[in-house]
C-alpha positions in Angstrom: 36.7 37.6 -55.1 35.3 34.1 -55.8 37.6 31.2 -56.6 36.0 28.9 -59.1 36.9 25.6 -60.8 36.8 25.5 -64.6 38.0 22.1 -65.7 40.5 19.3 -65.4 41.1 16.7 -68.1 44.3 15.2 -66.9 46.7 15.7 -64.1 50.3 15.4 -65.1 53.6 17.3 -65.3 56.9 18.2 -63.6 56.8 21.4 -61.6 58.9 23.4 -59.2 57.7 23.4 -55.6 56.8 26.8 -54.2 59.3 28.0 -51.6 58.8 27.3 -47.9 56.9 30.1 -46.1 58.3 28.9 -42.7 61.9 28.9 -43.9 61.5 32.2 -45.6 60.2 34.0 -42.5 63.0 32.6 -40.4 65.8 33.3 -43.0 64.8 36.9 -43.3 64.8 37.4 -39.5 68.1 35.6 -38.9 69.8 37.5 -41.8 68.4 40.7 -40.4 70.0 40.0 -37.0 73.3 38.8 -38.4 76.6 40.5 -38.8 77.4 41.2 -42.5 75.5 40.5 -45.7 73.3 37.5 -46.5 71.8 36.5 -49.8 68.6 34.5 -49.6 67.8 32.7 -52.8 64.4 31.3 -53.9 62.5 33.1 -51.1 58.7 33.0 -51.0 57.4 36.5 -51.8 53.8 36.5 -50.3 51.7 38.8 -48.2 52.9 37.1 -45.0 56.6 37.0 -45.8 56.5 40.6 -47.0 55.1 41.6 -43.6 58.2 40.1 -42.0 60.5 41.7 -44.5 59.0 45.1 -44.0 59.1 44.7 -40.2 62.8 43.7 -40.2 63.6 46.7 -42.3 61.9 48.9 -39.7 63.9 47.2 -37.0 67.1 48.3 -38.6 68.1 45.8 -41.3 68.9 47.0 -44.8 66.9 44.8 -47.2 66.7 44.8 -51.0 64.1 42.5 -52.5 65.0 41.3 -56.0 62.1 38.8 -56.1 64.2 35.7 -57.0 66.6 36.6 -54.1 66.8 39.0 -51.2 69.9 40.9 -50.1 70.1 41.6 -46.4 72.6 43.7 -44.5 72.1 42.7 -40.9 72.1 44.8 -37.7 74.9 42.7 -36.1 72.7 42.0 -33.1 71.9 45.7 -32.5 68.2 46.1 -33.2 67.4 49.8 -33.8 63.8 50.5 -34.7 63.5 53.3 -37.1 60.2 55.3 -37.1 61.2 58.4 -39.0 58.3 60.8 -39.3 56.4 60.7 -42.6 55.9 64.4 -42.4 58.6 66.7 -41.0 58.0 67.8 -37.5 55.2 65.2 -36.9 56.1 62.4 -34.5 55.4 59.0 -35.8 54.0 56.3 -33.5 56.3 53.2 -33.2 53.7 50.9 -34.8 54.5 48.0 -37.1 51.4 46.6 -38.9 51.9 42.9 -39.6 48.5 42.5 -41.5 47.4 38.9 -41.2 50.8 37.3 -40.4 50.7 35.4 -37.2 54.2 34.0 -37.8 55.6 37.5 -38.1 53.9 38.5 -34.8 55.1 35.5 -32.8 58.7 35.5 -34.1 59.3 39.2 -34.0 57.8 39.9 -30.6 61.0 38.6 -29.0 63.2 40.2 -31.6 61.8 43.7 -30.8 62.7 43.3 -27.2 66.4 43.3 -28.2 66.0 46.9 -29.5 66.6 50.3 -28.0 63.1 51.6 -28.4 59.6 50.4 -27.8 57.6 48.8 -30.6 53.9 48.3 -31.0 52.8 45.3 -33.1 49.3 45.3 -34.6 47.5 43.8 -37.6 44.1 43.0 -39.1 41.1 41.8 -37.1 42.2 38.1 -37.4 45.7 38.8 -36.1 44.2 40.5 -33.1 42.5 37.3 -32.1 45.7 35.2 -31.9 46.6 34.3 -28.3 50.0 35.5 -27.2 49.9 35.3 -23.4 52.0 32.2 -23.2 54.9 33.9 -25.0 54.5 37.2 -23.2 54.6 35.5 -19.8 57.7 33.5 -20.7 59.4 36.7 -21.9 58.6 38.4 -18.6 60.9 36.0 -16.8 63.6 37.0 -19.2 63.4 40.7 -18.4 61.0 41.7 -21.2 58.2 44.1 -20.4 55.1 44.1 -22.6 51.6 45.5 -22.7 48.8 44.0 -24.6 45.0 43.7 -25.0 44.3 40.7 -22.8 47.3 38.8 -24.2 46.6 39.7 -27.9 47.6 42.4 -30.4 48.1 45.3 -30.3 51.2 44.4 -28.2 53.7 47.0 -27.0 57.2 45.5 -26.5 59.8 47.5 -24.5 63.6 47.1 -24.6 65.2 44.9 -22.0 65.7 41.3 -23.1 68.4 40.3 -20.6 67.9 36.5 -20.8 68.0 33.9 -18.0 65.7 30.9 -17.2 62.1 30.5 -18.3 59.5 27.9 -19.2 56.6 27.8 -21.6 53.8 25.4 -22.4 54.2 23.7 -25.8 50.5 23.1 -26.5 49.5 26.3 -28.2 52.1 27.2 -30.8 55.7 26.1 -31.5 56.3 29.6 -32.8 56.5 30.8 -29.2 59.5 28.5 -28.7 61.1 29.5 -32.0 60.6 33.2 -31.1 62.5 32.9 -27.8 65.3 30.7 -29.4 65.9 33.1 -32.3 66.5 36.0 -30.0 68.3 34.1 -27.2 71.9 34.2 -28.5 71.7 38.0 -28.6 70.8 38.4 -25.0 73.3 39.3 -22.2 72.8 36.0 -20.3 71.7 33.6 -22.9 68.5 31.6 -22.3 67.6 28.3 -20.6 64.2 27.3 -21.9 62.0 24.5 -20.6 59.1 23.5 -22.8 56.4 21.8 -20.8 54.2 19.0 -22.1 52.7 18.6 -24.5 55.0 19.9 -27.3 53.0 20.3 -30.6 54.5 21.1 -34.0 58.0 20.3 -32.8 59.4 19.9 -36.3 58.9 23.7 -36.7 61.3 24.2 -33.8 63.7 21.7 -35.4 63.5 23.8 -38.5 64.3 27.0 -36.5 67.4 25.4 -34.9 68.6 24.0 -38.3 68.5 27.5 -39.8 70.1 29.1 -36.7 73.0 26.6 -37.2 73.3 27.8 -40.8 73.7 31.3 -39.5 76.5 30.1 -37.1 74.5 29.8 -33.8 74.4 26.6 -31.8 71.4 25.5 -29.7 71.8 22.7 -27.1 68.7 20.6 -26.6 67.6 17.5 -24.7 64.5 15.8 -23.4 63.9 14.3 -20.0 61.1 12.7 -18.1 59.5 14.8 -15.4 57.7 12.3 -13.1 55.9 14.9 -11.0 53.9 16.0 -14.2 53.1 12.5 -15.3 49.6 11.6 -16.5 48.1 8.5 -18.1 49.8 9.5 -21.3 53.5 8.7 -21.0 54.3 11.1 -23.8 53.0 14.0 -21.8 55.8 13.4 -19.2 58.5 14.4 -21.7 59.9 17.9 -21.1 62.2 19.5 -23.7 65.0 21.8 -22.6 66.9 24.2 -24.8 70.1 26.1 -23.8 71.4 29.0 -25.9 74.6 30.8 -24.9 75.3 34.4 -26.0 76.5 34.2 -29.6 76.6 36.1 -32.9 74.7 35.4 -36.1 76.9 35.5 -39.2 75.6 36.4 -42.6 75.6 33.7 -45.2 74.1 32.5 -48.5 71.0 30.4 -48.1 68.6 28.8 -50.6 65.0 28.2 -49.4 63.7 24.7 -49.9 60.2 23.8 -51.3 57.2 24.0 -49.0 55.4 20.7 -48.2 52.5 22.7 -46.8 51.8 24.4 -50.1 52.6 21.3 -52.1 50.0 19.3 -50.1 47.3 20.8 -52.3 49.1 19.8 -55.5 49.8 16.3 -54.2 46.3 15.9 -52.9 44.8 17.0 -56.2 46.7 14.2 -58.0 45.6 11.7 -55.4 42.0 12.8 -55.7 41.7 13.0 -59.5 44.3 10.5 -60.5 47.4 11.1 -62.6 51.1 11.5 -62.1 53.1 14.6 -61.2 56.7 15.2 -60.1 57.5 18.1 -57.8 61.1 19.4 -57.7 62.9 21.0 -54.7 61.1 18.8 -52.1 63.8 17.2 -50.0 63.7 13.7 -48.6 65.5 14.7 -45.4 63.5 17.9 -44.9 62.7 18.9 -41.3 59.3 20.1 -42.3 56.6 18.3 -40.2 54.2 18.6 -43.2 56.3 16.0 -45.0 53.9 13.5 -43.3 51.5 14.3 -46.2 53.5 11.7 -48.3 52.8 9.0 -45.7 49.1 10.0 -45.5 48.6 9.9 -49.3 50.5 6.6 -49.6 48.2 5.0 -47.0 45.2 6.4 -48.9 46.3 4.6 -52.0 48.7 6.7 -53.9 52.1 5.5 -55.1 54.8 7.9 -53.8 58.5 7.9 -54.9 61.1 10.2 -53.5 64.7 11.0 -54.4 66.9 13.4 -52.6 65.2 16.5 -54.0 61.9 15.6 -55.6 58.7 13.7 -55.1 56.7 11.8 -57.7 53.1 10.8 -57.0 50.9 8.4 -59.1 47.2 7.8 -58.3 44.2 6.1 -59.8 41.9 8.5 -57.9 40.5 5.8 -55.5 40.9 7.0 -52.0 40.8 4.7 -48.9 40.1 6.2 -45.5 42.7 5.9 -42.7 41.5 4.9 -39.3 43.4 7.6 -37.4 45.6 10.4 -38.6 47.7 12.3 -36.0 48.5 15.9 -37.1 50.1 17.0 -33.8 53.3 18.0 -35.7 51.6 19.1 -38.9 48.7 21.4 -38.1 48.7 23.2 -41.5 47.6 19.9 -43.1 44.3 19.8 -41.3 42.1 21.2 -44.2 43.9 19.2 -46.9 43.5 16.0 -44.9 39.9 16.7 -43.9 39.0 17.2 -47.6 40.8 14.0 -48.5 38.9 12.2 -45.7 35.6 13.5 -46.9 36.3 12.0 -50.4 37.7 8.7 -49.2 35.9 5.4 -48.7 35.4 4.8 -45.0 35.7 6.6 -41.7 38.7 8.8 -40.7 39.5 10.2 -37.3 41.9 13.2 -37.3 43.5 13.8 -34.0 46.1 16.1 -32.4 44.6 19.3 -33.8 43.4 21.2 -30.8 46.1 23.9 -31.5 44.6 24.6 -34.9 41.8 26.5 -33.2 44.3 29.4 -32.8 45.3 29.8 -36.4 43.9 32.4 -38.9 40.6 31.0 -38.0 39.4 28.3 -35.6 40.3 25.7 -38.2 38.4 22.8 -36.6 35.2 24.9 -36.5 35.5 26.5 -39.9 36.5 23.2 -41.7 33.6 21.4 -40.2 31.2 24.2 -41.0 32.1 24.3 -44.7 32.2 20.5 -45.1 28.7 20.3 -43.5 27.4 22.7 -46.1 28.3 20.0 -48.7 26.4 17.4 -46.7 29.5 15.7 -45.2 28.7 13.6 -42.2 31.2 14.4 -39.5 31.5 14.8 -35.7 33.4 17.8 -34.2 35.2 17.6 -30.9 37.5 19.9 -29.0 40.7 18.5 -30.4 39.7 15.9 -33.1 37.3 15.3 -35.9 35.6 12.1 -37.2 34.7 12.2 -40.9 32.6 9.7 -42.8 33.8 9.8 -46.3 31.7 9.9 -49.5 28.6 11.2 -47.8 28.4 14.6 -49.6 25.8 15.7 -52.2 27.0 16.2 -55.8 23.7 17.5 -57.1 23.8 21.1 -56.2 26.1 24.1 -56.6 27.5 25.3 -53.3 29.2 28.6 -52.4 31.7 28.0 -49.5 33.5 30.6 -47.4 37.3 30.7 -47.0 36.6 32.8 -43.8 39.6 34.7 -45.2 41.9 31.8 -44.4 44.3 30.9 -47.2 44.3 27.2 -46.4 40.6 26.9 -46.4 40.4 28.4 -49.9 43.1 26.1 -51.4 41.8 23.0 -49.6 38.1 23.3 -50.3 38.5 24.0 -54.0 39.9 20.5 -54.4 36.4 19.1 -53.8 35.6 19.9 -57.5 38.0 17.2 -58.6 35.5 14.5 -57.5 32.6 16.1 -59.3 31.3 18.5 -56.6 30.4 22.0 -57.7 31.8 24.4 -55.2 33.2 27.9 -55.4 35.0 29.8 -52.6 34.1 33.3 -51.4 37.2 35.4 -50.6 39.1 32.8 -52.6 41.9 35.1 -53.5 43.2 34.9 -49.9 45.7 32.2 -51.1 48.1 35.1 -51.8 49.0 35.1 -48.1 51.1 32.0 -48.6 50.9 30.7 -52.2 50.7 33.6 -54.7 51.1 31.4 -57.8 48.6 28.8 -56.6 46.4 29.2 -59.7 49.4 29.1 -62.1 50.9 26.0 -60.6 47.6 24.2 -60.5 47.2 25.0 -64.2 50.7 23.6 -64.9 49.5 20.2 -63.7 46.2 20.4 -65.7 43.7 22.1 -63.2 42.1 25.3 -64.4 40.8 27.7 -61.8 39.7 31.3 -62.1 38.9 34.3 -59.9 35.8 36.3 -60.5 34.7 39.5 -58.8 31.7 39.1 -56.5 28.6 40.7 -57.8 
């Protein structure tokens, strides 16, 4: 389907933030591994999180989805994959299809190794391109046997997660680290994990540890300088160490906070067009790395006010470029920030984004490709982009591609708020992470529509 812009007269209103996708994934998994019952309130129900929910049910948890909350009876650390035959007498292959959810694949690969039967994880064509070798190699040191197609899905995971010592590079995906940490307390030996430089998206690991604590599991962590790995960049010498002793997750009640990643589109829309909105359930002390969007928008000219659980943004619609923006800890903001930079007065360099080449798409490449279609002057490098703002052509209608990446669809449609005429092919892909995207945009005054492709 094609996502189109209809109109926007004013941007104003008070809205509830969509729930955090990252916290929802993790909460479902931890509740599924816990002893006893958990109640998860305000979960995000989207294509990605439903993939995790379905997989956890297959791995043995008893889950009831009531939409506004999820009830989970955990397995008490005893993962027992259930592949009952769909037809009596016909053996069913132990396959779990995760569709497009890379988060599900990365976090659940370690979890499956805690079970008593092999599990095969697969998904759509995009999922089968995601590199997993770093995680699989680290798990091998911990007693886990896996088979894969050149380090990518389909991945077969065998039982045998005993624990011990391992190390992993932190420059591809923080979800690899989160994956090992989540499963570590349920191993026989526990896990000592060393994360080698450089460590990207660390706030997502902080988020994982925060949630593990809420389910009664403690993680010890520290950082030290490893001089034999020093380079010219002092930061690259810092090695992170995590120690997780054998422990038991305990069921609990947990309310999912709002998602700064999804709210970036709403906040950016106000900054681009001008207006004032307040978004509730966004926490000042959130561990989400994407909270940096508030600092970025403030530097671009917006007036940002935060209290403990909400954010208010005011803007006159005039955007100033920022010389350098580092998204090392907030890769999901790349497309939002690139669109903002393309509309701002001046030149912006976006750095720390090399790991975004391993998302739903190669997001550096696809973002640059689509902005170039609009006439944007930019330079693409391996791990950064330089964008010259206000260089695009308003005089023609342009059909852009989402490349079936939800963040491209939601980010690129914002170009219309500065008078550009763009529509997005495969625009309905926002359902992956933000199913009520159109409805919330309408609540603040932006009317979008989906049309079937002819």
